[in-house]
C-alpha positions as CSV (number, residue, x, y, z in Angstrom):
1,M,-249.7,-55.1,133.7
2,K,-253.0,-57.2,133.9
3,P,-255.2,-56.3,136.8
4,L,-254.7,-58.2,139.9
5,R,-257.5,-60.2,141.5
6,Q,-259.0,-59.8,145.0
7,N,-256.4,-62.0,146.6
8,V,-252.8,-61.8,145.6
9,A,-250.2,-64.4,146.6
10,L,-246.4,-64.6,146.1
11,A,-244.2,-67.6,145.7
12,V,-240.4,-67.2,145.7
13,D,-237.7,-69.8,144.7
14,G,-234.5,-70.6,146.5
15,G,-231.2,-69.3,145.3
16,G,-229.0,-67.9,148.2
17,I,-227.7,-64.4,147.5
18,K,-229.7,-64.3,144.2
19,G,-232.7,-63.3,146.4
20,V,-231.5,-59.8,145.9
21,L,-232.6,-60.1,142.3
22,V,-236.2,-60.8,143.5
23,A,-236.1,-58.0,146.0
24,E,-235.2,-55.6,143.3
25,A,-238.0,-56.9,141.0
26,L,-240.4,-56.4,143.8
27,K,-239.3,-52.8,144.1
28,K,-240.5,-52.4,140.6
29,L,-243.8,-54.1,141.4
30,E,-244.3,-51.7,144.3
31,Q,-243.8,-48.7,142.0
32,A,-246.2,-50.1,139.4
33,T,-249.0,-50.9,142.0
34,G,-248.5,-48.0,144.3
35,K,-248.5,-50.4,147.3
36,P,-245.8,-51.7,149.5
37,I,-245.5,-55.5,149.1
38,H,-246.6,-56.2,152.6
39,E,-249.9,-54.6,151.7
40,L,-250.1,-56.1,148.2
41,F,-249.7,-59.8,149.1
42,S,-251.8,-61.6,151.7
43,L,-250.1,-65.0,151.1
44,T,-246.4,-65.5,150.8
45,A,-244.6,-68.8,150.2
46,G,-240.9,-69.3,150.0
47,T,-238.1,-71.8,150.0
48,S,-234.6,-71.1,151.3
49,T,-233.8,-67.5,150.2
50,G,-237.4,-67.3,149.3
51,S,-238.4,-67.9,152.8
52,L,-236.5,-64.8,153.9
53,I,-238.5,-62.8,151.5
54,A,-241.8,-64.5,152.5
55,A,-241.1,-63.9,156.2
56,G,-239.9,-60.4,155.7
57,I,-243.1,-59.4,153.8
58,A,-245.2,-61.2,156.6
59,H,-243.3,-59.1,159.1
60,G,-244.2,-55.9,157.4
61,L,-241.0,-55.1,155.4
62,D,-241.1,-53.4,152.1
63,A,-239.0,-54.4,149.0
64,S,-236.2,-51.8,149.7
65,A,-235.7,-53.1,153.2
66,I,-235.5,-56.7,152.1
67,S,-233.0,-55.7,149.3
68,D,-231.0,-53.9,152.0
69,I,-230.8,-57.1,154.0
70,Y,-229.3,-58.9,151.2
71,I,-226.7,-56.2,150.5
72,E,-225.8,-56.0,154.1
73,M,-225.8,-59.7,155.0
74,G,-224.2,-61.1,151.8
75,P,-220.5,-60.2,152.6
76,K,-221.0,-61.1,156.3
77,I,-222.6,-64.5,155.7
78,F,-220.4,-65.6,152.8
79,R,-217.1,-64.4,154.1
80,K,-214.2,-66.3,152.6
81,S,-212.0,-68.4,154.9
82,W,-209.8,-71.5,154.8
83,R,-213.0,-73.5,154.5
84,T,-213.7,-72.0,151.1
85,L,-210.3,-72.7,149.5
86,P,-210.3,-74.8,146.3
87,L,-210.5,-78.5,147.0
88,I,-210.6,-77.9,150.8
89,E,-214.2,-76.7,150.4
90,Y,-215.2,-80.2,149.3
91,L,-213.5,-81.9,152.3
92,V,-215.1,-79.8,155.1
93,N,-218.6,-80.5,156.5
94,Y,-219.7,-76.9,155.8
95,R,-218.2,-73.8,154.3
96,Y,-219.9,-71.0,156.3
97,S,-221.0,-70.5,159.9
98,T,-224.7,-69.7,160.5
99,D,-223.9,-67.2,163.2
100,P,-223.9,-64.0,160.9
101,L,-227.1,-65.2,159.3
102,A,-228.8,-65.8,162.6
103,E,-227.6,-62.4,163.9
104,I,-229.0,-60.5,160.9
105,L,-232.3,-62.4,161.1
106,A,-232.6,-61.6,164.8
107,H,-231.9,-57.8,164.0
108,H,-234.7,-57.6,161.3
109,L,-237.3,-60.2,162.6
110,G,-236.7,-60.0,166.3
111,D,-238.1,-62.7,168.6
112,M,-241.6,-62.8,167.1
113,T,-243.0,-66.3,167.0
114,V,-245.0,-67.8,164.2
115,G,-248.0,-67.8,166.6
116,Q,-247.6,-64.2,167.5
117,L,-247.5,-63.3,163.8
118,R,-250.7,-65.1,163.3
119,Q,-252.4,-63.2,166.2
120,Q,-251.1,-59.8,164.9
121,K,-252.1,-60.6,161.3
122,P,-255.0,-63.1,161.3
123,D,-255.8,-62.3,157.6
124,F,-252.3,-63.0,156.5
125,N,-251.0,-66.4,155.4
126,M,-247.4,-67.7,155.0
127,V,-245.9,-71.1,154.1
128,I,-242.1,-71.9,154.4
129,T,-240.5,-75.1,153.4
130,T,-237.8,-76.9,155.2
131,T,-236.5,-80.5,155.2
132,D,-236.7,-82.8,158.2
133,V,-233.4,-84.7,157.8
134,Y,-234.1,-87.9,159.7
135,A,-237.6,-88.2,158.3
136,C,-236.5,-87.5,154.7
137,A,-239.5,-85.3,154.4
138,T,-240.4,-81.7,153.4
139,R,-242.2,-79.8,156.1
140,F,-244.5,-76.9,155.6
141,I,-244.3,-74.2,158.3
142,K,-247.7,-72.4,158.2
143,L,-249.0,-69.7,160.5
144,Y,-252.1,-71.8,161.5
145,K,-250.2,-75.0,162.3
146,E,-250.0,-75.2,166.1
147,R,-246.9,-77.4,166.1
148,Y,-244.9,-74.4,164.8
149,A,-246.6,-71.7,166.9
150,D,-243.6,-71.5,169.3
151,W,-241.0,-71.3,166.6
152,R,-239.5,-67.9,166.2
153,L,-240.0,-66.5,162.7
154,R,-236.3,-66.2,162.2
155,D,-235.8,-69.8,163.1
156,A,-238.2,-70.9,160.5
157,V,-236.3,-68.9,157.9
158,L,-233.0,-70.3,159.2
159,A,-234.3,-73.9,158.9
160,S,-235.3,-73.3,155.3
161,C,-232.0,-71.6,154.3
162,I,-229.5,-74.3,155.5
163,V,-228.1,-75.5,152.2
164,P,-226.2,-78.7,153.0
165,T,-222.4,-78.4,152.8
166,T,-222.8,-74.6,152.7
167,F,-224.1,-74.3,156.3
168,P,-224.2,-76.8,159.2
169,A,-227.6,-78.6,159.8
170,F,-230.0,-76.6,162.1
171,L,-231.2,-78.2,165.3
172,H,-234.7,-77.3,166.4
173,D,-237.8,-78.7,168.1
174,Y,-240.6,-80.5,166.3
175,K,-243.6,-81.1,168.5
176,K,-244.9,-84.7,168.0
177,Q,-248.6,-85.1,167.3
178,P,-250.9,-88.2,167.7
179,D,-251.3,-88.6,164.0
180,D,-247.6,-88.6,163.1
181,P,-246.5,-91.6,161.1
182,P,-245.5,-94.5,163.4
183,Q,-242.2,-94.9,161.4
184,E,-241.1,-91.5,162.7
185,A,-241.6,-92.5,166.4
186,W,-237.8,-93.1,166.8
187,I,-236.9,-89.5,165.8
188,P,-236.4,-87.2,168.8
189,E,-238.3,-83.9,169.1
190,K,-235.0,-82.1,168.6
191,R,-234.6,-82.7,164.9
192,Y,-232.1,-81.5,162.3
193,W,-233.4,-79.3,159.5
194,V,-231.9,-78.3,156.1
195,D,-232.9,-76.3,153.0
196,G,-236.5,-76.9,151.8
197,G,-235.0,-77.0,148.3
198,V,-233.5,-80.4,149.1
199,G,-236.9,-81.9,148.2
200,S,-239.1,-81.0,145.3
201,Y,-240.0,-77.5,146.4
202,S,-237.2,-75.2,145.6
203,N,-239.9,-73.6,143.4
204,P,-242.8,-73.5,145.8
205,C,-245.5,-72.3,143.3
206,Y,-247.4,-75.7,143.4
207,M,-247.4,-75.6,147.2
208,A,-248.8,-72.1,147.1
209,A,-251.5,-73.0,144.6
210,Y,-252.5,-76.0,146.7
211,E,-252.7,-73.8,149.7
212,I,-255.1,-71.5,147.8
213,A,-257.3,-74.2,146.3
214,F,-257.7,-76.4,149.4
215,C,-256.3,-75.0,152.6
216,L,-257.7,-71.5,152.6
217,R,-261.2,-72.1,151.1
218,E,-262.8,-71.4,154.5
219,R,-261.1,-68.0,154.5
220,G,-262.6,-67.0,151.1
221,W,-259.7,-67.9,148.9
222,R,-260.7,-69.4,145.5
223,L,-258.9,-70.0,142.3
224,D,-261.1,-67.5,140.4
225,N,-260.5,-64.7,142.8
226,T,-256.7,-65.1,143.3
227,T,-253.5,-64.1,141.4
228,L,-250.4,-66.1,142.2
229,I,-247.2,-64.5,141.2
230,S,-244.2,-66.9,141.2
231,I,-240.7,-65.5,140.9
232,G,-237.5,-67.4,140.2
233,T,-233.9,-66.4,141.1
234,G,-232.4,-66.5,137.6
235,N,-231.6,-69.4,135.3
236,N,-227.9,-70.2,134.9
237,P,-226.9,-70.9,131.3
238,M,-226.8,-74.6,131.0
239,E,-224.2,-74.6,128.2
240,Q,-221.6,-72.8,130.3
241,T,-222.6,-74.8,133.3
242,W,-221.9,-78.1,131.5
243,K,-218.7,-76.9,130.0
244,T,-217.5,-76.2,133.6
245,R,-218.7,-79.6,134.8
246,L,-217.0,-81.5,132.0
247,R,-213.7,-79.7,132.2
248,N,-211.0,-81.8,134.0
249,I,-208.1,-80.4,136.1
250,F,-205.9,-80.1,133.0
251,G,-208.6,-78.0,131.1
252,T,-209.6,-80.7,128.7
253,Q,-213.2,-81.0,127.8
254,R,-214.7,-84.5,128.3
255,N,-218.1,-86.1,127.8
256,P,-220.4,-87.5,130.5
257,T,-219.1,-91.0,130.2
258,Q,-215.7,-89.8,131.3
259,L,-216.9,-88.3,134.6
260,W,-215.7,-90.1,137.8
261,G,-218.3,-91.2,140.4
262,P,-218.2,-88.2,142.7
263,E,-218.2,-85.8,139.8
264,W,-221.8,-86.8,139.0
265,I,-223.0,-85.2,142.2
266,F,-223.1,-81.6,140.7
267,P,-224.8,-82.5,137.3
268,A,-227.3,-84.6,139.3
269,I,-228.2,-81.7,141.5
270,D,-228.3,-79.3,138.6
271,T,-230.7,-81.6,136.7
272,F,-232.9,-82.3,139.7
273,L,-233.4,-78.6,140.6
274,H,-233.9,-77.5,137.0
275,D,-236.4,-80.3,136.2
276,A,-238.2,-80.0,139.5
277,D,-238.5,-76.1,139.1
278,Q,-240.1,-76.5,135.7
279,A,-242.4,-79.3,136.7
280,Q,-243.8,-77.3,139.5
281,T,-244.7,-74.5,137.1
282,R,-246.2,-76.9,134.6
283,L,-248.3,-78.7,137.3
284,V,-249.8,-75.4,138.4
285,R,-250.7,-74.3,134.9
286,H,-252.3,-77.6,134.1
287,F,-254.2,-78.5,137.2
288,F,-255.1,-75.1,138.7
289,C,-255.5,-73.1,135.4
290,D,-256.0,-75.0,132.1
291,A,-257.9,-78.0,133.5
292,V,-260.2,-75.9,135.5
293,V,-261.1,-73.7,132.6
294,E,-261.6,-76.8,130.3
295,R,-263.9,-78.5,132.9
296,T,-266.0,-75.4,133.7
297,G,-266.0,-73.7,130.3
298,D,-265.3,-70.4,132.1
299,P,-262.0,-68.7,131.1
300,K,-261.9,-66.9,134.5
301,A,-262.5,-70.0,136.6
302,G,-258.8,-71.0,136.9
303,L,-256.1,-69.5,139.0
304,D,-254.6,-66.3,137.6
305,F,-251.0,-67.8,137.6
306,R,-248.0,-65.8,136.5
307,R,-244.5,-67.2,136.5
308,F,-241.4,-64.9,136.0
309,D,-237.7,-65.7,135.8
310,I,-234.8,-64.3,133.9
311,D,-231.9,-66.0,132.0
312,L,-228.5,-65.2,133.3
313,D,-225.6,-64.5,130.9
314,Q,-223.2,-66.3,133.2
315,P,-223.6,-68.8,136.0
316,I,-224.0,-67.2,139.4
317,E,-223.6,-69.4,142.5
318,L,-225.7,-68.9,145.7
319,D,-222.7,-67.4,147.6
320,A,-221.4,-65.1,144.8
321,V,-221.6,-61.8,146.8
322,S,-219.2,-60.1,144.4
323,K,-222.1,-60.4,141.8
324,I,-224.6,-58.4,143.9
325,P,-224.3,-55.3,141.6
326,I,-225.0,-57.5,138.6
327,L,-227.9,-59.2,140.3
328,I,-229.4,-55.8,141.1
329,E,-229.4,-55.0,137.4
330,Y,-231.0,-58.4,136.6
331,G,-233.6,-57.7,139.2
332,K,-234.6,-54.4,137.6
333,K,-235.0,-56.2,134.3
334,L,-237.0,-58.9,135.9
335,G,-239.2,-56.3,137.5
336,E,-239.9,-54.8,134.1
337,M,-240.8,-58.4,132.9
338,I,-243.3,-58.6,135.7
339,I,-245.1,-55.3,135.1
340,N,-245.1,-56.1,131.3
341,D,-246.5,-59.6,131.9
342,H,-243.5,-61.2,130.1
343,E,-243.8,-64.6,131.7
344,E,-241.3,-67.5,131.6
345,D,-242.0,-70.2,129.1
346,V,-241.3,-73.7,130.5
347,G,-243.4,-75.6,128.0
348,S,-246.2,-77.9,129.0
349,F,-246.9,-81.6,129.5
350,G,-247.5,-83.6,126.3
351,C,-248.6,-87.1,125.3
352,G,-246.0,-87.6,122.6
353,G,-247.8,-85.7,119.9
354,S,-249.8,-82.6,119.4
355,V,-252.3,-83.4,122.1
356,D,-251.8,-81.7,125.4
357,F,-251.8,-83.8,128.6
358,A,-255.4,-84.1,129.8
359,G,-256.4,-84.9,133.3
């Protein structure tokens, strides 16, 4: 594994129960570095299931403890009921109650607020994404933002984890500030929150890189002294996914022109998440790594950015708790990829020919 720089940051994608895959990979990283992850990282960023990992590390948990949370909470949170029956699951407003998730988060994270965490760990940084429903905007919960100081850490995670139709929207305060956009004046302080991955940040690596480059400069963070490790939660095989999407109730395979209106929802979501995830990685590599090196002429001037993810042999949905043993094995393989610097290849921006995109 390449040496890590002075500051080490972690960004973790969304993915529901597939977060266990990341936790297992981080166990391998702990073994390789000889440090628990809460000592290895001083900035964590996460979306949805990644927010649980980001907050857990900030709270002082090691990778084994986080993995145990997933193994413990999975069957309790994603317990099957009449709401998850075929066809009925598409007619209800949500499939699972948030009560088991809230109870488990309370057990492991307690009542610590974001402000209290900042006081206890003034040198630690954390960013969690969530979506403000009425404002149609991604919000970034950070330790140094006063408007979130009274939020309990577990509520920040809950706000980030609410996948629409999987869980009911989460109601929580949002302290208004004088510089808030005037078009949001009509929205009450009690707002509804859903998964941070509803926007462009299911993969939060660009958000983490921006935090390093611009928001933490006064704390000594720079691109040239920071390693950012970005970890995905597994790539579902697109061929199998599309075969499933195009199969009708009689088992006949169709083409996209034969899809009915509502059937386009799932391919559209698949495409948005896949494309946005890769775009975030490409943006970081271009603007915070390659462009900086090109501008300065110094090969070490850019961010030391490392992106890791693993291709799954079969699609695994975010509530597939029966796949936890398989995800654990994938996590071990992903951990080996991390310590062997086997990064994910998502390509790069291009100008239609052999010339790379130049900014």
